[in-house]
Backbone as CSV, one residue per row, in Angstrom:
resi,resn,N_x,N_y,N_z,CA_x,CA_y,CA_z,C_x,C_y,C_z
1,UNK,-9.159,108.934,200.267,-8.458,110.301,200.544,-9.539,111.547,200.412
2,UNK,-9.912,112.801,200.222,-10.447,113.386,199.947,-9.356,114.129,198.733
3,UNK,-10.113,114.792,197.747,-9.356,115.420,196.405,-8.601,115.839,196.488
4,UNK,-8.628,116.809,197.739,-7.891,117.897,198.635,-6.247,117.153,199.046
5,UNK,-6.826,116.373,199.775,-5.521,115.545,200.236,-4.924,115.267,199.060
6,UNK,-4.685,114.495,198.537,-4.043,113.727,197.535,-3.718,114.812,196.445
7,UNK,-4.370,115.769,196.071,-3.908,116.786,195.312,-2.713,117.647,196.178
8,UNK,-2.639,117.701,197.600,-1.638,118.318,198.347,-0.489,117.392,198.414
9,UNK,-0.853,115.899,198.905,0.324,114.834,199.329,0.829,114.505,197.370
10,UNK,0.627,114.822,196.377,1.326,114.778,195.155,2.012,115.493,195.020
11,UNK,1.949,117.218,195.695,2.104,118.734,194.924,3.354,118.340,196.135
12,UNK,3.445,118.202,196.671,4.863,117.680,197.935,5.434,116.995,197.669
13,UNK,5.106,115.937,196.683,6.521,115.250,195.720,7.073,115.492,194.486
14,UNK,6.185,116.706,194.428,6.481,117.547,192.596,5.815,117.182,191.745
15,UNK,4.376,116.341,191.496,4.417,115.482,190.987,3.058,116.645,190.322
16,UNK,2.538,117.826,190.951,1.826,118.462,190.408,2.652,119.751,190.089
17,UNK,2.900,120.671,188.864,3.624,121.705,188.681,2.527,122.690,189.335
18,UNK,2.861,123.772,189.775,1.808,124.890,190.110,1.804,126.049,189.836
19,UNK,0.466,126.656,188.866,0.756,127.864,188.317,0.263,127.222,186.932
20,UNK,0.312,126.115,185.970,0.066,125.252,185.267,-1.703,125.571,184.839
21,UNK,-2.678,125.315,186.058,-3.762,125.328,185.900,-4.986,126.941,186.196
22,UNK,-6.138,126.580,186.267,-6.546,127.465,186.724,-6.523,128.528,185.592
23,UNK,-6.470,130.248,186.030,-6.383,130.554,184.877,-5.591,130.879,183.674
24,UNK,-6.013,131.130,182.813,-4.935,131.287,181.305,-3.773,132.272,181.877
25,UNK,-4.084,133.606,182.360,-2.859,134.717,182.335,-2.403,134.451,183.544
26,UNK,-2.524,133.146,184.133,-1.720,132.519,185.817,-0.489,132.309,185.274
27,UNK,0.587,132.820,186.355,2.017,132.649,186.543,2.344,131.700,187.360
28,UNK,3.327,131.033,187.085,4.312,130.137,187.920,4.058,131.013,188.705
29,UNK,3.620,130.269,190.528,3.714,130.676,191.796,5.266,131.382,192.251
30,UNK,6.262,130.756,191.667,7.692,130.477,191.734,8.119,132.316,191.738
31,UNK,7.217,132.762,189.996,7.226,133.745,189.677,6.971,135.159,190.240
32,UNK,5.742,134.413,191.254,5.070,136.156,191.894,6.169,136.471,192.924
33,UNK,5.607,137.269,193.412,6.766,138.043,194.343,5.772,137.691,196.093
34,UNK,6.997,137.417,196.583,6.527,137.360,197.937,8.160,137.626,199.059
35,UNK,7.026,137.663,200.352,7.772,138.026,201.611,7.905,137.201,202.727
36,UNK,8.337,137.229,203.496,8.851,136.159,204.216,7.620,136.284,205.525
37,UNK,7.269,135.473,205.730,5.723,134.929,206.333,5.903,135.048,207.948
38,UNK,5.609,136.187,209.096,5.989,135.938,210.385,5.124,135.391,210.803
39,UNK,5.502,134.754,211.953,4.194,133.833,213.162,4.387,132.681,212.643
40,UNK,3.396,131.659,213.204,3.302,130.304,212.919,2.020,130.394,212.389
41,UNK,1.592,128.917,211.784,0.553,128.535,211.181,-0.210,127.510,211.137
42,UNK,-0.940,127.478,212.047,-2.007,126.156,212.314,-2.654,125.071,211.460
43,UNK,-2.341,124.077,211.076,-3.367,123.099,210.107,-4.116,122.599,210.838
44,UNK,-5.654,122.538,210.934,-6.286,121.942,211.837,-7.255,121.064,211.109
45,UNK,-6.689,119.797,210.402,-7.652,118.935,209.593,-6.890,117.144,210.340
46,UNK,-7.790,116.456,210.431,-7.424,115.308,211.050,-7.328,114.509,209.898
47,UNK,-6.463,114.685,208.833,-6.183,114.072,207.775,-4.686,114.234,207.978
48,UNK,-3.346,113.637,208.128,-2.653,113.777,208.212,-1.555,113.643,206.887
49,UNK,-2.024,113.388,205.835,-1.101,113.300,204.639,-1.693,114.989,204.415
50,UNK,-2.487,115.449,204.451,-3.377,116.082,203.608,-2.377,117.650,204.724
51,UNK,-2.531,117.179,206.147,-1.843,118.196,207.319,-0.071,118.784,206.078
52,UNK,0.573,117.175,205.721,1.957,117.475,205.974,2.039,117.869,204.278
53,UNK,1.163,117.829,203.199,1.200,118.355,201.755,0.919,119.762,201.669
54,UNK,0.079,120.407,203.007,-0.518,121.507,202.756,0.820,122.493,203.618
55,UNK,1.312,122.100,204.794,2.593,122.118,205.006,3.668,122.625,204.393
56,UNK,4.218,121.272,203.331,4.971,122.026,202.666,4.716,122.919,201.428
57,UNK,3.681,123.218,200.730,2.993,124.057,199.767,3.286,125.592,200.195
58,UNK,2.473,125.958,201.864,2.909,127.116,202.861,4.409,127.329,202.783
59,UNK,5.031,125.947,203.113,6.612,126.794,203.055,7.309,126.862,202.001
60,UNK,7.150,126.189,201.093,7.569,126.577,199.661,6.796,127.925,199.197
61,UNK,5.993,128.088,199.221,5.362,129.421,198.109,5.141,130.475,199.040
62,UNK,4.582,130.885,200.364,4.395,131.619,201.213,5.555,131.824,201.911
63,UNK,6.340,131.191,202.434,7.687,131.098,202.971,7.345,131.097,204.789
64,UNK,6.227,130.025,204.687,6.098,129.437,206.473,7.141,128.937,206.821
65,UNK,7.696,129.215,208.342,8.572,128.453,209.013,8.409,127.425,210.156
66,UNK,7.081,128.157,210.965,6.705,127.351,211.683,5.096,126.572,211.544
67,UNK,5.396,125.576,211.756,3.728,124.976,212.000,3.442,124.171,212.943
68,UNK,1.886,124.428,213.353,1.271,123.615,214.774,0.258,123.095,213.839
69,UNK,-0.327,121.704,213.939,-1.072,120.827,213.780,-2.031,120.039,214.901
70,UNK,-3.401,119.706,214.078,-4.050,119.143,215.073,-4.852,118.802,213.977
71,UNK,-5.123,117.695,215.248,-6.178,116.585,214.135,-7.617,116.310,214.617
72,UNK,-7.982,117.374,215.593,-9.204,117.303,216.162,-9.355,118.865,216.973
73,UNK,-10.798,119.371,216.867,-11.185,120.279,217.825,-10.563,120.700,218.839
74,UNK,-9.900,119.968,220.006,-9.488,120.336,221.212,-8.293,120.431,221.205
75,UNK,-7.497,119.964,220.006,-6.012,120.072,219.394,-6.108,121.667,219.494
76,UNK,-6.970,121.766,218.648,-6.665,122.961,217.805,-6.687,124.081,218.789
77,UNK,-7.833,123.965,220.050,-8.182,125.168,220.410,-6.582,125.388,221.305
78,UNK,-5.988,124.082,221.936,-4.791,124.571,222.716,-4.170,125.398,221.893
79,UNK,-3.829,124.689,220.378,-2.836,125.307,219.981,-3.031,127.094,219.782
80,UNK,-4.170,127.591,219.627,-4.859,128.724,219.866,-4.092,129.695,220.669
81,UNK,-3.718,129.131,221.599,-3.043,129.817,222.761,-1.652,130.451,222.408
82,UNK,-0.884,129.850,221.622,0.054,130.278,221.244,0.408,131.516,220.768
83,UNK,1.782,132.312,221.207,1.119,133.509,221.073,1.725,134.062,219.810
84,UNK,2.458,133.562,219.260,3.279,133.178,217.685,2.250,132.965,216.856
85,UNK,0.411,132.314,216.862,0.030,132.094,215.846,-0.316,133.422,215.389
86,UNK,-0.346,133.441,213.572,-0.675,134.268,213.073,-1.816,134.018,212.094
87,UNK,-2.073,133.240,211.554,-3.109,131.947,210.556,-3.448,130.813,211.420
88,UNK,-4.374,130.380,211.159,-5.496,129.319,211.290,-6.298,128.261,209.969
89,UNK,-5.771,127.786,209.648,-6.353,127.091,208.583,-7.226,125.362,208.984
90,UNK,-8.536,125.671,209.206,-9.339,124.550,209.819,-10.250,123.879,208.672
91,UNK,-10.407,122.718,209.220,-11.194,121.424,207.997,-12.839,121.893,208.754
92,UNK,-13.619,122.348,208.382,-15.117,122.305,209.068,-15.576,120.781,209.783
93,UNK,-15.463,119.916,208.767,-15.547,118.881,209.426,-14.657,118.132,210.044
94,UNK,-13.843,119.206,210.708,-12.514,118.030,211.538,-13.415,117.874,213.041
95,UNK,-13.127,116.467,213.182,-13.816,115.856,214.799,-13.407,116.728,216.358
96,UNK,-14.827,116.737,216.372,-15.121,117.817,217.354,-15.667,119.524,217.251
97,UNK,-15.378,119.528,215.908,-16.179,121.358,215.584,-17.318,121.139,215.296
98,UNK,-18.259,121.708,216.552,-19.615,122.017,215.795,-19.802,123.043,214.936
99,UNK,-19.332,123.117,213.783,-19.873,124.219,213.100,-19.557,125.461,213.067
100,UNK,-20.451,126.250,212.961,-19.924,127.921,213.191,-19.949,128.532,214.671
101,UNK,-20.495,127.460,215.281,-20.206,127.523,216.592,-19.041,127.464,216.967
102,UNK,-18.069,126.345,217.002,-17.342,126.144,217.179,-15.820,127.327,216.195
103,UNK,-16.063,127.259,215.329,-15.679,128.937,214.473,-15.632,129.897,215.400
104,UNK,-16.467,130.568,216.119,-16.788,131.423,216.703,-16.085,131.016,217.949
105,UNK,-15.919,129.773,219.020,-15.464,130.095,219.438,-13.808,130.373,219.355
106,UNK,-13.493,129.501,218.395,-11.740,129.870,217.988,-11.535,131.043,217.858
107,UNK,-12.566,132.188,217.071,-12.030,133.387,216.681,-11.894,133.999,218.616
108,UNK,-12.597,133.847,219.386,-13.066,134.041,220.862,-11.520,134.271,221.403
109,UNK,-10.797,132.903,221.422,-10.259,132.331,221.964,-8.393,132.848,221.379
110,UNK,-8.729,133.148,220.143,-7.592,133.927,219.566,-8.061,134.915,218.413
111,UNK,-8.483,136.098,218.832,-9.243,137.285,217.934,-7.696,137.728,217.042
112,UNK,-6.702,137.501,217.256,-5.655,138.375,216.523,-5.118,137.493,215.259
113,UNK,-5.718,136.251,215.769,-5.497,135.274,214.217,-5.945,135.083,212.899
114,UNK,-5.716,135.207,211.818,-6.729,135.238,210.724,-7.019,133.651,210.829
115,UNK,-8.293,133.218,210.700,-8.843,132.035,210.464,-9.732,131.622,209.343
116,UNK,-9.118,130.898,208.781,-9.651,130.294,207.260,-10.062,129.122,207.307
117,UNK,-11.414,128.672,206.833,-12.018,127.432,206.469,-11.351,126.668,205.037
118,UNK,-10.690,126.165,205.147,-10.640,125.197,204.171,-11.053,123.812,203.902
119,UNK,-12.337,123.472,203.429,-13.422,122.437,203.281,-13.613,121.794,201.818
120,UNK,-13.658,120.700,202.381,-14.790,120.149,200.756,-15.761,120.259,200.456
121,UNK,-17.013,121.147,201.467,-17.606,121.361,201.451,-17.934,122.356,200.768
122,UNK,-18.860,122.552,199.961,-19.417,123.773,199.001,-20.377,123.730,199.309
123,UNK,-21.514,123.571,200.490,-22.691,123.987,200.844,-22.920,125.092,200.742
124,UNK,-23.819,126.304,200.689,-24.190,127.571,200.846,-24.027,128.451,202.474
125,UNK,-25.142,127.220,203.031,-24.841,127.325,204.224,-24.049,127.127,205.281
126,UNK,-23.035,126.148,204.809,-21.420,125.981,205.285,-21.005,127.116,205.280
127,UNK,-20.471,127.762,204.063,-19.895,128.947,204.230,-20.857,129.961,204.519
128,UNK,-21.778,130.372,204.388,-23.020,131.364,205.017,-22.141,131.326,206.825
129,UNK,-22.169,130.466,207.214,-22.138,130.081,208.370,-20.700,130.276,209.065
130,UNK,-19.989,130.014,208.274,-18.625,130.179,208.251,-17.925,132.128,208.651
131,UNK,-18.469,132.277,207.847,-18.709,133.604,207.511,-19.394,134.647,208.593
132,UNK,-20.438,134.186,208.874,-21.248,134.625,210.015,-20.195,134.593,211.463
133,UNK,-19.802,133.493,211.448,-18.831,133.151,212.617,-17.465,134.377,213.096
134,UNK,-17.336,134.678,211.652,-16.092,135.090,211.681,-14.966,134.799,210.852
135,UNK,-14.838,134.016,210.367,-14.106,133.662,209.408,-12.972,134.627,208.476
136,UNK,-12.350,134.638,208.164,-11.581,135.623,207.373,-11.929,134.841,205.949
137,UNK,-12.004,134.361,205.571,-11.915,133.054,204.092,-12.577,131.783,204.266
138,UNK,-13.167,131.574,202.912,-13.596,130.107,202.769,-13.192,129.762,202.110
139,UNK,-12.392,128.596,201.672,-11.636,128.180,200.573,-12.065,126.614,200.347
140,UNK,-12.579,126.286,199.249,-13.191,125.019,198.721,-11.694,123.799,198.724
141,UNK,-11.752,122.711,198.941,-10.413,122.026,199.078,-9.754,121.275,197.213
142,UNK,-11.266,121.108,196.722,-11.225,121.331,194.965,-10.671,121.902,194.179
143,UNK,-10.058,123.116,194.394,-9.143,123.573,193.869,-7.931,123.783,193.441
144,UNK,-7.111,123.994,192.387,-6.215,123.990,192.506,-5.038,124.637,192.799
145,UNK,-4.055,123.864,193.785,-3.004,124.410,194.443,-2.545,125.855,194.168
146,UNK,-2.106,126.048,192.836,-2.105,128.015,192.709,-3.291,128.519,192.992
147,UNK,-4.083,128.349,192.982,-5.361,128.870,193.370,-5.626,128.988,194.785
148,UNK,-5.390,127.655,195.733,-5.335,127.815,197.092,-4.308,129.061,197.544
149,UNK,-3.230,128.509,196.894,-1.925,130.018,197.666,-2.719,130.944,196.694
150,UNK,-3.027,131.434,195.804,-3.587,132.488,195.928,-4.728,133.215,196.932
151,UNK,-5.528,132.535,196.742,-6.643,132.840,197.920,-5.942,132.826,199.143
152,UNK,-5.287,132.115,199.737,-4.322,132.775,201.207,-3.530,134.073,200.945
153,UNK,-3.000,134.333,199.472,-2.168,135.783,199.674,-3.343,136.581,199.964
154,UNK,-4.962,136.619,199.422,-5.514,137.631,199.215,-6.376,137.900,200.448
155,UNK,-6.431,136.514,201.280,-6.746,136.709,202.959,-5.360,137.518,203.439
156,UNK,-4.723,137.365,203.254,-3.323,137.179,204.224,-2.844,139.226,204.085
157,UNK,-3.376,139.508,203.135,-3.616,140.930,202.412,-4.444,142.355,203.069
158,UNK,-5.353,141.518,203.933,-6.261,141.960,205.003,-8.013,141.599,204.201
159,UNK,-8.496,141.059,203.262,-9.465,141.040,202.729,-10.306,140.159,202.848
160,UNK,-11.361,139.456,202.539,-12.539,138.347,203.317,-12.748,137.401,202.113
161,UNK,-11.855,136.514,201.884,-12.373,135.897,200.523,-13.528,134.577,200.554
162,UNK,-14.407,135.104,199.523,-15.736,134.237,199.744,-15.514,133.351,198.180
163,UNK,-15.774,132.495,198.265,-15.732,131.430,197.061,-16.872,131.990,195.942
164,UNK,-16.382,131.840,194.636,-17.365,132.178,193.753,-18.556,131.291,193.594
165,UNK,-18.488,129.988,194.018,-19.601,129.426,193.877,-21.006,129.639,194.389
166,UNK,-20.268,130.707,195.849,-21.790,131.558,196.602,-22.814,131.916,195.741
167,UNK,-22.671,132.853,194.112,-23.130,133.736,193.456,-23.362,132.463,193.005
168,UNK,-23.375,131.228,192.569,-24.293,130.256,191.417,-25.135,129.226,192.276
169,UNK,-25.312,129.953,193.750,-26.375,128.732,194.180,-27.608,129.734,194.565
170,UNK,-29.000,129.262,194.846,-29.896,130.179,195.327,-29.748,131.211,196.148
171,UNK,-30.039,132.339,196.086,-29.659,132.938,196.973,-30.634,132.493,198.420
172,UNK,-30.554,133.051,199.841,-31.415,132.799,201.109,-31.633,134.187,201.424
173,UNK,-31.091,135.380,201.161,-31.063,136.717,201.730,-31.632,136.978,202.517
174,UNK,-33.590,136.893,202.046,-34.269,137.942,202.591,-34.429,137.071,203.639
175,UNK,-34.869,135.557,204.175,-35.023,135.593,205.239,-33.650,134.961,206.366
176,UNK,-32.738,134.554,205.783,-31.681,134.525,206.302,-31.332,136.102,207.027
177,UNK,-31.526,137.067,206.565,-30.888,138.236,206.891,-32.419,138.427,207.942
178,UNK,-33.437,138.561,208.031,-34.111,138.692,208.927,-34.114,137.884,210.075
179,UNK,-34.148,136.504,209.480,-33.816,135.716,211.459,-32.866,135.871,211.950
180,UNK,-31.437,136.830,211.601,-30.281,137.113,211.905,-29.524,136.186,211.954
181,UNK,-30.283,134.818,211.058,-28.715,133.683,211.015,-27.259,134.412,209.860
182,UNK,-27.443,135.184,209.439,-26.423,136.160,208.806,-26.079,137.165,208.664
183,UNK,-25.042,137.411,209.152,-24.442,139.573,209.080,-23.722,139.732,208.501
184,UNK,-23.686,139.381,207.082,-22.874,139.580,205.714,-22.028,141.046,206.691
185,UNK,-22.391,142.396,207.351,-21.354,143.746,207.370,-20.571,142.733,208.231
186,UNK,-20.374,141.845,209.304,-20.180,141.000,210.535,-18.455,140.562,209.301
187,UNK,-18.636,139.775,208.148,-17.723,139.096,207.307,-17.122,139.916,206.004
188,UNK,-17.486,141.503,206.184,-16.810,142.322,205.139,-15.501,142.849,205.477
189,UNK,-14.714,143.230,204.969,-13.566,143.697,205.011,-13.286,145.199,205.546
190,UNK,-13.171,146.230,206.216,-13.154,147.384,205.791,-12.879,148.247,204.537
191,UNK,-12.175,147.703,203.846,-12.251,148.141,202.076,-13.496,147.514,201.748
192,UNK,-14.227,146.238,201.767,-15.549,145.932,201.450,-16.774,147.118,202.040
193,UNK,-16.682,147.598,202.392,-17.752,148.380,203.682,-17.356,149.512,202.741
194,UNK,-16.355,150.046,202.288,-16.537,151.545,202.207,-16.647,151.135,200.356
195,UNK,-16.250,149.949,199.397,-17.120,150.088,198.872,-18.575,149.643,198.415
196,UNK,-19.164,149.237,199.386,-20.417,148.925,199.811,-21.338,150.916,199.894
197,UNK,-20.487,150.988,200.535,-21.066,152.374,201.207,-20.923,153.160,199.603
198,UNK,-19.840,153.389,198.919,-19.894,153.756,197.891,-21.009,153.714,196.649
199,UNK,-21.174,152.374,196.492,-22.337,151.538,195.785,-23.835,152.031,196.552
200,UNK,-24.382,151.678,197.280,-25.100,152.962,198.375,-25.758,154.004,197.750
201,UNK,-24.285,154.705,197.860,-24.474,156.226,197.328,-24.510,156.599,196.106
202,UNK,-24.638,155.395,195.247,-24.931,155.759,193.947,-24.114,156.224,193.252
203,UNK,-22.503,155.255,193.244,-21.442,156.090,192.739,-21.268,155.126,191.634
204,UNK,-20.619,155.532,190.283,-19.808,154.379,189.591,-18.461,153.978,189.711
205,UNK,-18.233,152.330,189.626,-17.017,151.957,189.765,-15.675,153.223,189.401
206,UNK,-15.932,153.645,188.683,-14.432,154.482,188.664,-14.807,155.603,190.067
207,UNK,-15.796,156.404,189.969,-15.870,157.274,191.437,-15.578,156.633,192.653
208,UNK,-15.806,155.244,192.603,-15.309,154.292,193.891,-13.962,154.725,194.138
209,UNK,-13.585,153.773,193.041,-12.247,153.662,192.803,-11.178,155.368,192.787
210,UNK,-11.809,156.484,192.510,-11.495,158.072,192.518,-11.213,158.051,194.179
211,UNK,-12.459,157.696,194.673,-12.318,158.034,196.417,-11.636,157.506,197.482
212,UNK,-10.971,156.094,196.991,-10.727,155.135,197.609,-9.206,155.037,197.691
213,UNK,-8.601,155.900,196.028,-7.509,155.503,195.710,-7.023,154.700,195.312
214,UNK,-7.344,153.365,194.899,-7.722,152.588,193.967,-7.672,152.277,192.564
215,UNK,-7.411,151.141,192.041,-7.346,151.029,190.386,-8.814,150.653,190.841
216,UNK,-9.873,150.605,189.285,-11.016,150.394,189.157,-11.589,149.228,189.179
217,UNK,-10.256,147.891,188.223,-10.304,146.492,188.783,-10.150,146.458,189.996
218,UNK,-9.993,146.518,190.707,-9.782,146.233,192.276,-10.983,146.401,192.759
219,UNK,-12.109,147.904,192.596,-13.039,147.629,192.791,-13.855,146.775,192.701
220,UNK,-14.037,146.780,190.642,-14.757,145.546,190.582,-14.467,144.173,191.277
221,UNK,-13.331,143.979,191.990,-12.941,142.814,192.734,-13.647,142.476,194.173
222,UNK,-13.591,143.772,194.769,-14.623,143.867,195.600,-16.177,143.894,195.703
223,UNK,-16.397,144.120,194.711,-17.937,143.994,194.246,-18.264,142.849,193.949
224,UNK,-17.252,141.875,193.325,-17.473,140.512,193.200,-17.703,139.994,194.412
225,UNK,-17.056,140.252,195.250,-17.192,139.601,196.946,-18.134,140.135,197.269
226,UNK,-18.481,140.950,197.279,-19.753,141.708,197.918,-21.001,141.188,197.788
227,UNK,-21.311,140.483,196.473,-21.874,139.741,195.339,-22.348,138.879,196.271
228,UNK,-21.286,138.198,196.387,-21.296,136.694,196.796,-21.349,136.588,198.551
229,UNK,-21.081,137.699,199.262,-21.739,137.913,200.525,-23.280,138.136,200.718
230,UNK,-23.552,138.931,200.105,-24.802,139.494,200.216,-25.863,138.438,199.378
231,UNK,-25.241,137.431,198.389,-26.217,136.935,197.705,-27.227,137.603,197.066
232,UNK,-26.380,139.208,196.239,-27.046,139.337,195.371,-27.078,139.168,194.034
233,UNK,-27.510,139.225,193.273,-27.887,138.801,191.706,-27.290,139.701,190.970
234,UNK,-27.294,141.006,191.124,-26.986,142.144,190.594,-26.697,143.542,191.000
235,UNK,-26.290,144.562,190.614,-25.703,145.802,191.189,-27.081,146.096,191.779
236,UNK,-28.242,146.685,191.214,-29.265,146.873,191.788,-29.473,146.458,193.290
237,UNK,-29.729,144.517,193.187,-29.956,144.191,194.435,-28.980,144.168,195.112
238,UNK,-27.807,144.788,195.470,-27.072,144.706,196.035,-27.228,146.108,196.929
239,UNK,-27.333,147.202,195.744,-27.546,148.491,196.338,-28.347,148.736,197.234
240,UNK,-29.743,147.930,196.832,-30.956,147.330,197.861,-30.893,146.433,199.484
241,UNK,-29.743,145.785,199.240,-29.178,145.024,200.365,-28.740,145.823,201.023
242,UNK,-27.643,146.733,200.629,-26.945,147.644,201.275,-27.405,148.213,202.020
243,UNK,-28.710,149.163,201.408,-29.012,150.297,202.337,-29.487,149.543,203.248
244,UNK,-30.298,148.066,203.634,-31.056,147.799,204.393,-30.117,147.463,205.738
245,UNK,-29.155,147.073,205.513,-27.886,146.959,206.081,-27.264,147.889,206.983
246,UNK,-27.322,148.481,206.486,-26.357,150.372,206.670,-27.449,150.982,207.595
247,UNK,-29.094,150.897,207.198,-29.727,151.259,207.928,-30.350,151.139,209.169
């Protein structure tokens, strides 16, 4: 059973206490603000135990009440026709799913729903391929349950989540962009595009924050996501790539 599957299964039975691992300043999830989740969530994964564990976590921490389950791509595509669907959490290695092409088909079938890949794979090619196909986030299964919930909250707030590991792997930005395999601008949220524009204009983090009426810490968070999507190694590199994309 994959690491994520047994971890979620244990969490379902109370064997893992959320909020105890990960960031040092992390608060237990029960202490964090939450609101009623509207709509249905599709969990598409071929491991039944994993689906059960994840559903329990979402029910407890995100207040999700309605779930749809799929063990293969064909079943997932059927559920995507459900008018109540708000969020789809998909395993990249699910039977019948042909990588980014399949993800793109899911986006076309239900463009109003947010689609998140939750996969054991941390390969750069898989992450970039999913982002290029239009997913709203890519989460690696090996992380702790409190981090998983935080990532999903971030995505539900309207942002695009990119795993930090993408910045730790060798970049393929030049050839990939030139070949048209990856289109980062399509993988960025509206706010992240605004931050990129400010970066290209030569503004400091403080100036970008003032222009967007957000905290400077929020700008830094968006910049980190931008670096990961673009594969930029530093601010100057991101500016150069941003100019190329915007032009």
